BARODREN-490071 format. One record per residue (C-alpha): residue number from 1; residue in three letters; x, y, z. Coordinates in steps of 0.02 Angstrom, whole numbers, plus 50000, padded with zeros to 5 digits. Layout:
# residues N
<marba><i>NUM</i><aa>ALA</aa><x>X</x><y>Y</y><z>Z</z></marba>
...
***
This chain:
# residues 174
<marba><i>1</i><aa>MET</aa><x>50521</x><y>50410</y><z>57698</z></marba>
<marba><i>2</i><aa>PRO</aa><x>50537</x><y>50336</y><z>57526</z></marba>
<marba><i>3</i><aa>VAL</aa><x>50661</x><y>50199</y><z>57482</z></marba>
<marba><i>4</i><aa>TYR</aa><x>50786</x><y>50241</y><z>57346</z></marba>
<marba><i>5</i><aa>LEU</aa><x>50789</x><y>50102</y><z>57217</z></marba>
<marba><i>6</i><aa>LYS</aa><x>50902</x><y>50070</y><z>57068</z></marba>
<marba><i>7</i><aa>ALA</aa><x>50833</x><y>49993</y><z>56911</z></marba>
<marba><i>8</i><aa>PRO</aa><x>50935</x><y>49858</y><z>56822</z></marba>
<marba><i>9</i><aa>ARG</aa><x>50992</x><y>49884</y><z>56644</z></marba>
<marba><i>10</i><aa>GLY</aa><x>50942</x><y>49713</y><z>56577</z></marba>
<marba><i>11</i><aa>PHE</aa><x>50820</x><y>49576</y><z>56614</z></marba>
<marba><i>12</i><aa>GLU</aa><x>50920</x><y>49422</y><z>56560</z></marba>
<marba><i>13</i><aa>LYS</aa><x>50876</x><y>49323</y><z>56718</z></marba>
<marba><i>14</i><aa>LEU</aa><x>50693</x><y>49326</y><z>56663</z></marba>
<marba><i>15</i><aa>ALA</aa><x>50728</x><y>49241</y><z>56495</z></marba>
<marba><i>16</i><aa>GLN</aa><x>50710</x><y>49070</y><z>56579</z></marba>
<marba><i>17</i><aa>PHE</aa><x>50522</x><y>49099</y><z>56604</z></marba>
<marba><i>18</i><aa>GLU</aa><x>50381</x><y>49089</y><z>56477</z></marba>
<marba><i>19</i><aa>LYS</aa><x>50256</x><y>49203</y><z>56565</z></marba>
<marba><i>20</i><aa>VAL</aa><x>50299</x><y>49343</y><z>56687</z></marba>
<marba><i>21</i><aa>LEU</aa><x>50186</x><y>49460</y><z>56783</z></marba>
<marba><i>22</i><aa>ILE</aa><x>50261</x><y>49630</y><z>56824</z></marba>
<marba><i>23</i><aa>ILE</aa><x>50197</x><y>49703</y><z>56988</z></marba>
<marba><i>24</i><aa>PRO</aa><x>50239</x><y>49888</y><z>57006</z></marba>
<marba><i>25</i><aa>CYS</aa><x>50235</x><y>49981</y><z>57170</z></marba>
<marba><i>26</i><aa>ARG</aa><x>50190</x><y>50160</y><z>57125</z></marba>
<marba><i>27</i><aa>PHE</aa><x>50276</x><y>50254</y><z>57264</z></marba>
<marba><i>28</i><aa>CYS</aa><x>50462</x><y>50225</y><z>57295</z></marba>
<marba><i>29</i><aa>PRO</aa><x>50511</x><y>50160</y><z>57121</z></marba>
<marba><i>30</i><aa>ALA</aa><x>50420</x><y>50304</y><z>57037</z></marba>
<marba><i>31</i><aa>ALA</aa><x>50503</x><y>50431</y><z>57151</z></marba>
<marba><i>32</i><aa>SER</aa><x>50673</x><y>50350</y><z>57124</z></marba>
<marba><i>33</i><aa>LEU</aa><x>50657</x><y>50353</y><z>56934</z></marba>
<marba><i>34</i><aa>ALA</aa><x>50592</x><y>50531</y><z>56933</z></marba>
<marba><i>35</i><aa>ILE</aa><x>50743</x><y>50585</y><z>57034</z></marba>
<marba><i>36</i><aa>SER</aa><x>50870</x><y>50485</y><z>56933</z></marba>
<marba><i>37</i><aa>LYS</aa><x>50799</x><y>50548</y><z>56768</z></marba>
<marba><i>38</i><aa>ASN</aa><x>50776</x><y>50726</y><z>56834</z></marba>
<marba><i>39</i><aa>GLU</aa><x>50592</x><y>50725</y><z>56785</z></marba>
<marba><i>40</i><aa>PRO</aa><x>50433</x><y>50771</y><z>56878</z></marba>
<marba><i>41</i><aa>TYR</aa><x>50362</x><y>50648</y><z>57003</z></marba>
<marba><i>42</i><aa>PHE</aa><x>50184</x><y>50701</y><z>56958</z></marba>
<marba><i>43</i><aa>GLU</aa><x>50112</x><y>50810</y><z>56822</z></marba>
<marba><i>44</i><aa>PHE</aa><x>49929</x><y>50816</y><z>56869</z></marba>
<marba><i>45</i><aa>HIS</aa><x>49875</x><y>50904</y><z>56709</z></marba>
<marba><i>46</i><aa>ARG</aa><x>49960</x><y>50771</y><z>56600</z></marba>
<marba><i>47</i><aa>HIS</aa><x>49971</x><y>50605</y><z>56691</z></marba>
<marba><i>48</i><aa>LEU</aa><x>49871</x><y>50630</y><z>56853</z></marba>
<marba><i>49</i><aa>PHE</aa><x>49944</x><y>50502</y><z>56976</z></marba>
<marba><i>50</i><aa>GLN</aa><x>50070</x><y>50423</y><z>56858</z></marba>
<marba><i>51</i><aa>THR</aa><x>50256</x><y>50461</y><z>56846</z></marba>
<marba><i>52</i><aa>ALA</aa><x>50306</x><y>50471</y><z>56662</z></marba>
<marba><i>53</i><aa>ALA</aa><x>50485</x><y>50407</y><z>56691</z></marba>
<marba><i>54</i><aa>TYR</aa><x>50418</x><y>50255</y><z>56785</z></marba>
<marba><i>55</i><aa>GLU</aa><x>50283</x><y>50216</y><z>56658</z></marba>
<marba><i>56</i><aa>ARG</aa><x>50415</x><y>50219</y><z>56520</z></marba>
<marba><i>57</i><aa>TYR</aa><x>50524</x><y>50102</y><z>56623</z></marba>
<marba><i>58</i><aa>ILE</aa><x>50381</x><y>49978</y><z>56646</z></marba>
<marba><i>59</i><aa>GLN</aa><x>50339</x><y>49982</y><z>56460</z></marba>
<marba><i>60</i><aa>THR</aa><x>50522</x><y>49961</y><z>56413</z></marba>
<marba><i>61</i><aa>MET</aa><x>50538</x><y>49811</y><z>56529</z></marba>
<marba><i>62</i><aa>LYS</aa><x>50380</x><y>49732</y><z>56458</z></marba>
<marba><i>63</i><aa>ALA</aa><x>50437</x><y>49763</y><z>56278</z></marba>
<marba><i>64</i><aa>GLU</aa><x>50612</x><y>49692</y><z>56308</z></marba>
<marba><i>65</i><aa>LEU</aa><x>50541</x><y>49536</y><z>56387</z></marba>
<marba><i>66</i><aa>GLU</aa><x>50419</x><y>49511</y><z>56244</z></marba>
<marba><i>67</i><aa>ASN</aa><x>50557</x><y>49539</y><z>56115</z></marba>
<marba><i>68</i><aa>GLY</aa><x>50654</x><y>49402</y><z>56205</z></marba>
<marba><i>69</i><aa>GLY</aa><x>50508</x><y>49281</y><z>56190</z></marba>
<marba><i>70</i><aa>VAL</aa><x>50439</x><y>49302</y><z>56366</z></marba>
<marba><i>71</i><aa>GLN</aa><x>50254</x><y>49340</y><z>56379</z></marba>
<marba><i>72</i><aa>ALA</aa><x>50239</x><y>49487</y><z>56500</z></marba>
<marba><i>73</i><aa>ASP</aa><x>50093</x><y>49577</y><z>56579</z></marba>
<marba><i>74</i><aa>VAL</aa><x>50075</x><y>49713</y><z>56712</z></marba>
<marba><i>75</i><aa>PHE</aa><x>49967</x><y>49699</y><z>56868</z></marba>
<marba><i>76</i><aa>ARG</aa><x>49888</x><y>49872</y><z>56867</z></marba>
<marba><i>77</i><aa>SER</aa><x>49779</x><y>49970</y><z>56983</z></marba>
<marba><i>78</i><aa>ARG</aa><x>49697</x><y>50136</y><z>56949</z></marba>
<marba><i>79</i><aa>LEU</aa><x>49648</x><y>50167</y><z>57130</z></marba>
<marba><i>80</i><aa>PRO</aa><x>49767</x><y>50278</y><z>57230</z></marba>
<marba><i>81</i><aa>HIS</aa><x>49751</x><y>50177</y><z>57391</z></marba>
<marba><i>82</i><aa>GLN</aa><x>49820</x><y>50024</y><z>57298</z></marba>
<marba><i>83</i><aa>PHE</aa><x>49979</x><y>50113</y><z>57237</z></marba>
<marba><i>84</i><aa>VAL</aa><x>50094</x><y>50059</y><z>57380</z></marba>
<marba><i>85</i><aa>VAL</aa><x>50118</x><y>49871</y><z>57372</z></marba>
<marba><i>86</i><aa>CYS</aa><x>50173</x><y>49849</y><z>57553</z></marba>
<marba><i>87</i><aa>MET</aa><x>50006</x><y>49925</y><z>57607</z></marba>
<marba><i>88</i><aa>TRP</aa><x>49888</x><y>49824</y><z>57498</z></marba>
<marba><i>89</i><aa>THR</aa><x>49720</x><y>49770</y><z>57565</z></marba>
<marba><i>90</i><aa>SER</aa><x>49678</x><y>49585</y><z>57588</z></marba>
<marba><i>91</i><aa>LEU</aa><x>49561</x><y>49597</y><z>57437</z></marba>
<marba><i>92</i><aa>ARG</aa><x>49702</x><y>49662</y><z>57326</z></marba>
<marba><i>93</i><aa>ARG</aa><x>49817</x><y>49524</y><z>57388</z></marba>
<marba><i>94</i><aa>SER</aa><x>49688</x><y>49389</y><z>57352</z></marba>
<marba><i>95</i><aa>ARG</aa><x>49660</x><y>49458</y><z>57175</z></marba>
<marba><i>96</i><aa>LEU</aa><x>49847</x><y>49448</y><z>57145</z></marba>
<marba><i>97</i><aa>LYS</aa><x>49854</x><y>49269</y><z>57208</z></marba>
<marba><i>98</i><aa>LYS</aa><x>49718</x><y>49217</y><z>57088</z></marba>
<marba><i>99</i><aa>ARG</aa><x>49798</x><y>49305</y><z>56940</z></marba>
<marba><i>100</i><aa>ALA</aa><x>49974</x><y>49244</y><z>56982</z></marba>
<marba><i>101</i><aa>GLU</aa><x>49923</x><y>49064</y><z>56948</z></marba>
<marba><i>102</i><aa>LYS</aa><x>49934</x><y>49100</y><z>56761</z></marba>
<marba><i>103</i><aa>TYR</aa><x>50119</x><y>49150</y><z>56769</z></marba>
<marba><i>104</i><aa>ASP</aa><x>50288</x><y>49066</y><z>56790</z></marba>
<marba><i>105</i><aa>ALA</aa><x>50364</x><y>49210</y><z>56890</z></marba>
<marba><i>106</i><aa>LEU</aa><x>50317</x><y>49375</y><z>56971</z></marba>
<marba><i>107</i><aa>VAL</aa><x>50432</x><y>49525</y><z>56957</z></marba>
<marba><i>108</i><aa>VAL</aa><x>50406</x><y>49654</y><z>57093</z></marba>
<marba><i>109</i><aa>LEU</aa><x>50462</x><y>49830</y><z>57053</z></marba>
<marba><i>110</i><aa>GLY</aa><x>50489</x><y>49887</y><z>57230</z></marba>
<marba><i>111</i><aa>CYS</aa><x>50586</x><y>49861</y><z>57390</z></marba>
<marba><i>112</i><aa>GLU</aa><x>50607</x><y>49708</y><z>57500</z></marba>
<marba><i>113</i><aa>ALA</aa><x>50445</x><y>49748</y><z>57592</z></marba>
<marba><i>114</i><aa>ALA</aa><x>50350</x><y>49749</y><z>57427</z></marba>
<marba><i>115</i><aa>ALA</aa><x>50428</x><y>49582</y><z>57377</z></marba>
<marba><i>116</i><aa>GLN</aa><x>50385</x><y>49507</y><z>57545</z></marba>
<marba><i>117</i><aa>THR</aa><x>50206</x><y>49570</y><z>57531</z></marba>
<marba><i>118</i><aa>ILE</aa><x>50189</x><y>49478</y><z>57365</z></marba>
<marba><i>119</i><aa>ARG</aa><x>50268</x><y>49320</y><z>57437</z></marba>
<marba><i>120</i><aa>ASN</aa><x>50147</x><y>49327</y><z>57585</z></marba>
<marba><i>121</i><aa>SER</aa><x>50001</x><y>49354</y><z>57466</z></marba>
<marba><i>122</i><aa>LEU</aa><x>50045</x><y>49194</y><z>57372</z></marba>
<marba><i>123</i><aa>GLY</aa><x>50045</x><y>49084</y><z>57527</z></marba>
<marba><i>124</i><aa>ALA</aa><x>50118</x><y>48912</y><z>57488</z></marba>
<marba><i>125</i><aa>SER</aa><x>50124</x><y>48943</y><z>57301</z></marba>
<marba><i>126</i><aa>PRO</aa><x>50291</x><y>48892</y><z>57221</z></marba>
<marba><i>127</i><aa>ILE</aa><x>50289</x><y>49038</y><z>57097</z></marba>
<marba><i>128</i><aa>PRO</aa><x>50456</x><y>49130</y><z>57107</z></marba>
<marba><i>129</i><aa>VAL</aa><x>50450</x><y>49310</y><z>57167</z></marba>
<marba><i>130</i><aa>ILE</aa><x>50591</x><y>49414</y><z>57094</z></marba>
<marba><i>131</i><aa>GLN</aa><x>50635</x><y>49585</y><z>57161</z></marba>
<marba><i>132</i><aa>GLY</aa><x>50657</x><y>49687</y><z>57003</z></marba>
<marba><i>133</i><aa>MET</aa><x>50745</x><y>49837</y><z>57081</z></marba>
<marba><i>134</i><aa>ARG</aa><x>50888</x><y>49852</y><z>57205</z></marba>
<marba><i>135</i><aa>THR</aa><x>50865</x><y>49949</y><z>57366</z></marba>
<marba><i>136</i><aa>GLU</aa><x>51006</x><y>50074</y><z>57388</z></marba>
<marba><i>137</i><aa>GLY</aa><x>50944</x><y>50165</y><z>57543</z></marba>
<marba><i>138</i><aa>ILE</aa><x>50815</x><y>50280</y><z>57620</z></marba>
<marba><i>139</i><aa>MET</aa><x>50803</x><y>50449</y><z>57537</z></marba>
<marba><i>140</i><aa>SER</aa><x>50764</x><y>50616</y><z>57610</z></marba>
<marba><i>141</i><aa>VAL</aa><x>50674</x><y>50721</y><z>57481</z></marba>
<marba><i>142</i><aa>LEU</aa><x>50606</x><y>50896</y><z>57470</z></marba>
<marba><i>143</i><aa>PRO</aa><x>50450</x><y>50912</y><z>57360</z></marba>
<marba><i>144</i><aa>ARG</aa><x>50450</x><y>51061</y><z>57243</z></marba>
<marba><i>145</i><aa>PHE</aa><x>50283</x><y>51122</y><z>57176</z></marba>
<marba><i>146</i><aa>GLN</aa><x>50284</x><y>51202</y><z>57004</z></marba>
<marba><i>147</i><aa>TRP</aa><x>50145</x><y>51282</y><z>56907</z></marba>
<marba><i>148</i><aa>PRO</aa><x>50038</x><y>51206</y><z>56832</z></marba>
<marba><i>149</i><aa>GLY</aa><x>50015</x><y>51053</y><z>56944</z></marba>
<marba><i>150</i><aa>ARG</aa><x>50189</x><y>50982</y><z>56934</z></marba>
<marba><i>151</i><aa>ILE</aa><x>50283</x><y>50905</y><z>57080</z></marba>
<marba><i>152</i><aa>ARG</aa><x>50470</x><y>50877</y><z>57071</z></marba>
<marba><i>153</i><aa>LEU</aa><x>50573</x><y>50792</y><z>57206</z></marba>
<marba><i>154</i><aa>GLN</aa><x>50739</x><y>50862</y><z>57261</z></marba>
<marba><i>155</i><aa>ILE</aa><x>50847</x><y>50734</y><z>57346</z></marba>
<marba><i>156</i><aa>ASN</aa><x>50934</x><y>50793</y><z>57504</z></marba>
<marba><i>157</i><aa>SER</aa><x>51021</x><y>50631</y><z>57551</z></marba>
<marba><i>158</i><aa>ILE</aa><x>51018</x><y>50442</y><z>57539</z></marba>
<marba><i>159</i><aa>THR</aa><x>51049</x><y>50344</y><z>57696</z></marba>
<marba><i>160</i><aa>PRO</aa><x>51128</x><y>50180</y><z>57637</z></marba>
<marba><i>161</i><aa>LEU</aa><x>51058</x><y>50011</y><z>57690</z></marba>
<marba><i>162</i><aa>LEU</aa><x>51160</x><y>49857</y><z>57725</z></marba>
<marba><i>163</i><aa>HIS</aa><x>51120</x><y>49710</y><z>57612</z></marba>
<marba><i>164</i><aa>HIS</aa><x>51121</x><y>49529</y><z>57667</z></marba>
<marba><i>165</i><aa>LYS</aa><x>51214</x><y>49401</y><z>57564</z></marba>
<marba><i>166</i><aa>GLU</aa><x>51100</x><y>49343</y><z>57423</z></marba>
<marba><i>167</i><aa>ALA</aa><x>51103</x><y>49163</y><z>57485</z></marba>
<marba><i>168</i><aa>HIS</aa><x>51016</x><y>49222</y><z>57644</z></marba>
<marba><i>169</i><aa>GLU</aa><x>50876</x><y>49317</y><z>57561</z></marba>
<marba><i>170</i><aa>PRO</aa><x>50709</x><y>49231</y><z>57530</z></marba>
<marba><i>171</i><aa>TRP</aa><x>50688</x><y>49306</y><z>57356</z></marba>
<marba><i>172</i><aa>MET</aa><x>50790</x><y>49331</y><z>57199</z></marba>
<marba><i>173</i><aa>HIS</aa><x>50856</x><y>49494</y><z>57126</z></marba>
<marba><i>174</i><aa>LEU</aa><x>50873</x><y>49540</y><z>56944</z></marba>
***
């Protein structure tokens, strides 16, 4: 059951930092952007396990930050079992912790569980963890297989989630 996430239009809140590490979850945000842009979730013959709409969003975010004077990088993984942030192994979490020391802030492209996974990975580190997408609800989707090797997602419904007041949440939102 994927989480439906909305991507912000601007990244002004990140202008206060010098160096930002973007941490993308590859499941729910990719599915959400594929649905909202009406594009394939996967095209195995073109992008294998990458969603073109999501990859463009990550590159746009990085470019906008850099154009605003913020040094930005992306914490990438090519291994399919590392795609879902809330299910990272302890080794992946320790690698993030070591790399995060070089940055002023971490931007998690994912849900609250992904942001909490990153916070837990950092331990007592004071580096801010910013949730870069807003959770709108849980989506019910129907995968549609198209020749040659294309998967599209048809959304059936979104079950809304209640949000806490921002002052009560342990992380920041864009």
